[in-house]
C-alpha positions in Angstrom: 89.6 84.4 124.8 90.7 86.4 121.9 94.3 86.2 119.8 97.2 88.3 121.1 97.2 91.1 118.1 100.9 91.1 118.3 103.5 88.4 118.3 106.3 88.0 120.4 108.6 90.6 118.4 105.5 92.9 118.5 104.4 92.8 114.7 101.0 94.0 114.2 98.0 91.6 112.5 98.3 93.7 109.5 102.4 93.1 109.5 101.6 89.4 109.8 99.6 89.3 106.9 101.9 91.8 105.0 104.5 89.2 105.8 102.4 86.5 103.9 102.1 88.5 100.8 105.5 89.0 100.8 106.2 85.3 101.0 108.3 85.9 104.7 107.6 83.6 107.4 105.6 85.1 110.0 105.9 85.0 113.9 102.8 82.9 114.1 99.9 81.5 111.8 97.6 83.9 110.2 94.1 83.1 110.8 92.0 85.6 108.3 88.2 83.5 108.5 85.0 84.7 106.3 81.8 85.1 108.5 80.0 87.2 105.4 77.2 85.1 105.1 77.6 83.5 108.7 77.3 87.0 110.4 74.4 88.2 108.2 72.3 85.5 108.7 72.8 85.0 112.5 72.1 88.7 112.7 69.3 89.1 110.8 67.5 85.8 111.9 68.0 87.0 115.7 70.2 84.0 116.2 73.6 86.0 117.1 74.8 84.7 120.9 74.4 87.5 123.6 78.1 88.3 123.4 77.8 89.4 119.6 74.6 91.3 120.0 76.9 94.6 119.8 78.7 93.5 116.7 77.0 95.4 113.7 79.3 93.7 110.7 81.5 90.8 110.2 84.8 93.1 110.9 83.0 93.5 114.4 82.9 89.4 115.0 86.7 88.8 113.6 87.6 91.7 115.7 85.8 90.2 118.8 87.7 86.8 118.3 91.1 88.6 118.2 91.6 87.2 114.8 93.2 88.7 111.4 91.9 90.2 108.0 92.0 89.8 104.7 88.7 89.0 103.6 87.8 90.6 100.2 83.9 90.9 101.4 84.7 93.0 104.4 82.9 95.7 102.9 80.3 93.8 100.5 76.6 94.4 100.8 75.8 91.0 100.5 71.8 91.6 99.3 72.8 93.0 96.6 76.4 91.7 95.0 78.7 88.6 95.6 81.4 90.6 95.7 82.4 94.2 95.1 81.6 97.7 96.7 84.4 99.7 95.5 84.3 100.0 92.1 81.4 101.5 90.4 80.1 100.7 86.9 81.0 103.4 84.3 78.4 103.0 81.0 79.2 105.3 78.0 75.9 106.3 76.4 74.2 103.3 77.5 71.0 104.0 80.3 71.2 101.9 83.5 67.8 101.8 85.7 68.1 99.8 88.9 65.1 98.9 90.8 65.3 97.7 94.1 62.0 95.9 96.0 61.0 93.7 99.1 59.0 90.5 98.5 58.0 89.3 102.0 61.2 89.3 103.6 63.5 88.6 100.1 65.2 91.8 98.2 65.1 91.8 94.8 67.3 93.9 92.4 66.7 94.3 88.9 69.0 96.1 86.7 67.8 97.2 83.4 70.3 98.2 80.4 69.1 100.5 77.4 71.4 100.3 74.7 71.0 101.9 71.1 71.0 97.8 69.8 68.3 96.6 72.6 67.5 96.2 76.2 68.9 93.8 78.7 67.8 93.2 82.1 69.1 91.0 85.0 67.2 90.2 88.3 68.8 89.1 91.7 67.1 87.6 94.5 68.6 88.0 98.1 66.7 84.9 99.7 66.0 85.8 103.4 65.6 82.6 104.7 69.1 81.2 103.7 70.7 84.5 103.4 72.1 84.0 100.0 71.9 85.6 97.0 70.4 84.0 93.6 70.1 84.9 90.0 66.8 84.5 88.8 67.7 86.2 85.4 70.7 86.7 83.0 71.5 89.8 81.4 72.2 87.2 78.0 69.5 84.6 77.5 68.6 85.2 73.8 71.5 85.2 71.2 69.4 86.5 68.3 67.5 88.7 70.1 69.9 90.1 72.8 73.7 89.6 71.3 73.9 92.9 69.4 72.6 94.7 72.6 75.1 92.8 75.0 77.7 93.9 72.5 77.4 97.7 72.8 77.3 97.1 77.1 80.7 95.5 77.1 81.7 98.1 74.5 80.4 100.8 76.6 81.4 99.5 80.0 84.7 100.4 82.5 84.6 100.8 85.9 85.8 103.7 88.2 87.4 102.9 91.6 86.6 104.8 94.3 89.7 105.3 96.5 87.9 107.1 99.1 85.9 103.9 99.8 89.2 101.8 99.9 90.6 104.3 102.0 87.9 104.5 104.2 87.5 100.8 105.0 91.4 100.2 105.0 91.5 103.0 108.0 88.5 101.0 109.6 90.5 97.6 109.8 93.6 99.7 110.4 96.3 97.5 112.1 94.3 94.3 112.5 95.0 93.5 108.7 94.6 94.5 105.2 91.5 95.2 102.9 91.8 92.4 99.7 89.8 94.1 97.0 87.6 91.5 95.7 86.8 93.5 92.6 87.8 91.5 89.4 86.3 89.2 87.2 88.3 87.3 84.4 86.7 87.2 81.0 85.1 83.5 81.3 83.5 85.0 84.4 82.0 87.9 82.5 80.5 85.1 80.4 79.5 83.2 83.5 77.6 86.3 85.0 76.1 87.1 81.7 74.6 84.0 80.5 75.1 81.4 83.4 77.9 79.1 83.2 76.3 76.6 81.3 74.7 78.6 78.8 78.5 80.5 78.4 79.9 77.1 77.3 77.3 77.0 74.4 78.4 80.5 73.2 82.3 79.8 73.1 81.6 76.7 71.1 78.3 78.3 69.0 80.0 81.9 68.5 83.7 81.8 69.4 84.6 84.6 67.2 82.4 86.9 69.0 83.0 85.7 72.1 86.5 86.3 71.7 85.7 89.8 70.7 83.6 90.3 73.8 86.4 88.8 76.2 89.0 91.1 74.8 87.0 94.3 75.2 86.2 93.3 79.2 90.1 92.0 79.6 91.2 95.5 78.7 88.3 97.1 80.8 89.6 95.1 83.6 92.9 95.6 83.4 92.3 99.4 83.4 90.7 98.5 86.9 93.7 97.1 87.7 95.8 100.2 87.2 93.7 102.3 89.2 93.8 100.1 92.2 97.4 99.9 91.9 97.4 103.5 91.8 95.5 103.8 94.9 97.5 102.2 96.5 95.8 98.5 96.9 98.2 95.8 98.0 96.0 93.0 97.0 93.1 91.9 94.7 91.1 89.2 93.6 89.5 87.7 90.6 86.3 86.4 91.7 86.3 83.6 89.3 85.2 80.7 91.5 87.9 79.2 89.9 87.0 75.3 89.5 87.9 73.0 86.5 84.4 71.9 86.3 83.5 75.4 85.3 86.9 76.6 84.3 88.7 73.5 82.4 92.5 74.0 81.3 91.4 74.2 77.7 88.9 77.2 78.3 91.3 78.6 81.0 94.0 79.3 78.3 91.4 80.4 75.7 90.0 82.8 77.5 91.2 84.1 80.9 95.1 83.0 80.7 95.8 86.1 79.2 94.1 88.0 81.6 95.5 86.4 84.7 99.1 86.7 83.7 98.8 90.6 82.6 97.3 91.2 85.7 99.6 89.4 87.9 102.3 91.1 85.9 101.0 94.4 86.6 100.4 94.0 90.4 104.1 92.4 91.0 105.8 95.4 88.9 103.5 97.6 91.7 105.0 95.5 94.6 101.3 94.0 94.8 100.0 90.5 94.8 97.1 89.0 92.7 94.8 86.0 94.2 91.8 84.3 92.4 88.9 83.0 94.1 89.1 79.4 93.9 86.9 77.0 95.8 86.7 74.1 93.9 88.4 71.3 92.5 92.1 72.6 91.4 94.3 69.6 90.3 93.7 70.3 86.6 94.1 73.9 86.5 96.8 74.6 89.4 99.9 74.2 87.1 99.1 76.6 84.2 97.7 79.0 87.0 101.1 79.0 88.6 102.9 79.3 85.4 100.9 82.7 84.6 102.5 84.4 87.8 99.4 84.4 89.8 100.3 84.9 93.5 97.4 83.3 95.5 94.4 81.1 95.6 91.6 82.5 98.0 89.5 79.8 99.6 91.1 76.6 98.9 88.8 73.6 99.4 90.1 70.0 99.4 88.5 66.8 99.6 85.6 65.9 99.2 85.0 69.6 98.1 87.9 69.9 96.5 90.5 67.5 94.5 93.7 67.8 96.5 95.1 68.5 99.9 96.6 72.1 100.9 100.0 71.0 101.4 99.5 69.5 97.9 98.7 72.5 96.6 101.7 74.2 97.6 104.2 72.1 96.0 102.4 72.3 92.7 102.1 75.7 93.2 105.8 75.9 91.7 106.9 77.1 95.6 105.3 80.4 95.4 101.4 80.4 95.5 100.0 81.4 98.5 96.8 79.8 99.9 94.3 80.5 102.2 91.4 78.1 103.4 91.6 74.8 105.4 88.3 75.1 107.0 85.0 73.8 105.3 81.5 73.4 105.9 82.8 69.5 106.1 84.2 70.6 109.8 82.3 73.4 110.6 78.9 71.7 110.6 80.3 67.8 111.2 82.8 68.7 114.3 80.7 68.2 117.4 83.1 68.6 120.1 85.9 70.6 121.2 88.7 67.7 120.8 87.8 67.2 117.4 88.8 70.7 116.2 92.1 71.0 118.4 92.8 68.0 116.8 91.9 68.6 113.1 93.7 72.1 113.4 97.3 70.5 115.0 97.3 68.0 112.3 96.6 70.7 109.5 99.1 73.0 110.9 101.3 70.2 111.2 101.3 69.7 108.1 101.2 73.1 106.6 104.5 74.5 108.9 107.0 74.4 106.3 104.6 76.3 104.4 103.5 78.9 107.0 104.9 81.7 105.2 102.7 81.1 102.0 99.2 80.4 104.1 96.2 81.7 105.7 93.8 79.6 108.0 90.5 80.6 106.4 87.3 79.6 105.1 87.2 77.6 101.9 84.8 80.1 100.3 82.5 81.0 103.3 81.8 80.1 106.4 78.3 77.6 106.6 75.2 79.5 107.9 74.5 76.1 109.5 77.9 76.5 111.5 77.4 76.4 115.6 78.8 79.5 117.5 80.6 77.1 119.8 82.5 75.7 116.5 83.5 79.2 115.9 84.8 79.4 118.9 86.5 76.4 119.2 88.5 77.2 116.0 89.8 80.5 117.6 90.6 78.5 120.2 92.7 76.1 118.5 94.2 78.6 116.3 95.4 80.1 119.8 96.7 76.7 121.2 98.6 76.1 117.8 99.4 79.2 116.0 103.0 79.4 117.1 103.8 75.5 115.7 
């Protein structure tokens, strides 16, 4: 069984997704899942069920199930990045050396930046057993020794959006949906990625002026990338910030990233595009501020116990305009044991979100757990088919 490609009025999946981005009521609920990690794990470990053996990508799996496409990592390489793949890092006067090696079945990627003020290295490991990427070494671990080199890197770093890659992937997706370009990260996330979230707090408190200067430079570089993406016809883009009040408190958001969000959202709005933030944690404390900045949507919203507000609450707190994707967490995919449990869950969820159908896409709240049984994925598809028309 698979979902129909069109509604009763003949709309394609791509048109249905576009309806939601414009906040027009679609003919049915949109179901745009994220199977990136689940598919990678099951493919690489030889665990795919027989009917999926011909699938080589997440996109193939989504198509097999007859679902919609709005995944910000449909094009990503999970062995070397959490997000991105459509933009290249451009460095002015800095040498970058990238070394990839295998250790057992793990893949280790080490990036070394050589600046006139010193050398910085980060190391990431794709852990084969869990099909997950972890950071083993951060760029900025010793402020006294590495701050000047990091400042040089931030000043020299820009991004070039490769429109040919985007166009190739959008052609590949075709009428099944839209490519959500998850290429951006805010000034606060820049510090998280460079030093780790906990160390970033100490940097902000101990060296506020220097951090502020770094964040201003990063903001301008990211806004330049936004303009490039809009010039290439990107209709939807996402800042991959893991927006969660535990790490993005209202105080730090206002201080570090509010300007970037507001300016990026305004650029998108003027170009007829939409600006999302990846948000898979606790949103209650930050959502009113985010909505006030003109942000269009939150991608991957969780709810209790992983988050701290229900999806219909998020709709109400979002000033009547926030688009929300989410609705399925590991609590359901690992916990539900019968088809009836899934059917009842989706029926109740769609009943509560029916007034917000024009601002909601059913999806994974962040990702689909690798521990999710294939039968549960099929049951969610079946439940969506049964109740998608409301």
